N, C-alpha and C positions, 0 to 999 in steps of 0.2 A: 580539523574542520571546526574550529571554535565558532561561537556565535549562536544565532537562533537556529531552531530545529530545521527549518526548510533549507538553510544553507549547508547543513551537514550532509544532506543526501543529494548526490549528483544524479540527474536524469541521464538516460541513455541506455546503451546495450550492456547487459550483464550476462555472465555465465552462471547458471545455477547448478549446484552439485548436490544430488541426493543419491549418489552411488552407494551409500551405506545400505540402502534398501535393496535386499537381494532379489525382490520380485522384478526389478527392472533390468537385471543382468548387466550387459554392456551398455545399456541405454540410460544411465543414471546422470547424465548431464543434459542441460537444456540451455537455450538462448532465451533471454527475457528482455523486454523493452520496459524500462521504468520511466514513467512520465508523471510530473507534478501537474495537478489541475486545481485551480482555485474557483470556488463557487461563491457567488455574491449572495449573501443572506440579508443584506440591509433592509429590503422592503418586507422581510418576513419575520423579523425579530419580534418575539412576544406573541406570536400567533400559534395557537395549539393545533390548528387543523393541519393534518398531514396529507391533505389531498395533493394530487400531482399536477395542479393547474398552474403553478407559478414557475416561470422561467427556469432559473438555476436550481431551485429546489426539485422541480420535476426531473431535471438532468441528474441530480444527486440520487433521487429515487431510482431512476432508470439505471444508474451505475450499479446499484445493489440489486436491481431487478433484472440484471443481465440484458439490458436493452429495453425492458418493458417497465414503464413508469407505474403501472397499476398492478404489477406482480406482487402477490402476498409475500411479506418479509418476516423473517424470524424475530423473536422478541429482542435479542441483543442488538440487532440492527435497528429495530424500531426505537429502542432506548436511545441509541446514538442520535437518530434523526430527531426524536422528540427533544432531546437536550439542545441540539443545535437550533431547533426552531424556537425554543423558549428562552434561549440564552441571549446575551447582549453582544456577541461577536458579530461583526458586520460581514465576515466571510469565513470560509474554512478552506484549508488546503489539503488535498489528498494526494498520496503517492499511489499510483496504480501500476501494478506489475502484470504485464500481459505476456502470454506465451508466444514466442516467435517460432519455436518448435514445440509441438504438442507431445503428449504421451497417451498411454492407454486410458487414462482417467480424465484428463483435461486437454482439450484440443488446441491447436494453433489459433491465436486470436482471442481466446477467452482470458478473462482476468483471473489470475491465480491467487492474487492477494490485493488488498487495499489497506493503506495505513493512513491514519489521521496525523498529519504533521503539525497542524495548528487549527484552532486553539487547543491547548492541553486539556485533557478531560479531567473532570472533578473526581473526588474520592468515590462518590457514588454517581454512576452515569445515569441510571434510570430514574425517572421522576415518578414512576408508579409506586404504589404502596409496597413496602418490603423488597424493593429492588436490590439485587446483590451489589456489593461493592465492586468497583473497578479492579480487576486482577492486577497484582503488582508486577512490575517489570521483572522478568527473570534475571537472576544474577549471573548465570552461566548459560551458554548454548552448547548443546552437544553437536559436534561436527565430525567429519570423517577422521580428523586428527585428534579427537577427544574433546574434553571440556575446554571451552574458551570463555574468558571473562567478558561480560557485557558492560559497556561504559554508558550507554543510554538506550532508550527504547521508545517506541511510539505504538499506541494502541492500534490494532488492525483486525482484519478478518481474512482468513485464508480459505480457499476453495477445497472442499472434500467432495468426491463424487465416486460413484460406482463406475466400472469399466464402460467406455463409450459415452462418458459424460452423463451417466444416469443419475437422476435425482441430485443435482449439485446443491450443496449447502454451504453457507458461510459459517466457519468455525472461528470464534474469537481467538485472537493470538497477538503476537507482537512482532513488529519489525525492530531488530536490534542492531546496534553497531558494535563491532568486536574490538577488544582492547588494543590489539596491535595495529589498528587502522589509524594512520596519522593524517590521511587526507581525504577521507570520505569515499573509499572505494571497496571496503569489505563489510558486508552486512550478512544477516541471516534472518529468515522468517521462522518463528517458533509458533507452532499450532498449540492453542491452549489445551486441547484434549489429548495432545500427544507430546507433552513437555519431556517425558522420559525418553522419547525417541530422538534420533538425530534431526537437527533442523536442516532446512534447505539453505546452504551457504551461497551467498551472492557476491561475485567479484566483478567489478567493472572492467569492461574491455578497454585496456589502456590506449589502444590506437586512436580512440576518439579524442584524446587530449594531446596526442603527439603528432598525428598526421595532419598536415596543413589543410588538406582538402576535406577532412571530415571532423576535425577537432576544434579545440578552443584557442588555437594559435591566434595571436593578435593580428597577424597578417591577413586573417580572414575577416577582421572586424568590419570593413566596409561592406561586406556581403551578408552580415548578420541581419535578421529581421529586426524591426524596431521593437523596443520593449512594450510599447503601447500600440496596438493595431491602429493603422491610419484609416480614417474614414474618407472615401472618395468624395470630392467636392461635386 
């Protein structure tokens, strides 16, 4: 999957594997829906106000506020939003991983991680005084099969919560692509505070690309939605 970062990550259904964690017993697999979403920042560039009154920026805040644009956010998330607000990028693209099947901590439908596909973050993300440097991409990811080499990564935030989705928090981390992945189908999410633990390994459901009625087969091209939404006349 050579090329720019967004083209390296396929949207769609994935199977997540965290069966290494004994507390889940036989329920260490999950179904996730990965979706790319682009937010237009053009009208906002250079404005330091982080109020939630502006279209796409309000939607971006609501993403991290779990549906609430005015929800208080953690310092690392605010650092990211401030950098996007003050930067020169006209847009940002996020990959959002949502639970199709939930577990005892994060329920169905909730975002389990968010990753920044573009623009790439700077060496120091925060614009506040003494902001810490952006953590480096991990070189390996621990999976059920052991250490796997990482070939690229994207800054992200993963959800940590007490049972029953109690006090959910965003933990900085990385979406990473694994070395043996030739076509953008095997990834993992590594939580920053738990890099010594096994990552959640993500494998795309291949049927999406091989089944004519749900996949990317050219025979379905006439039925694909237009790349740019059409405005009714």
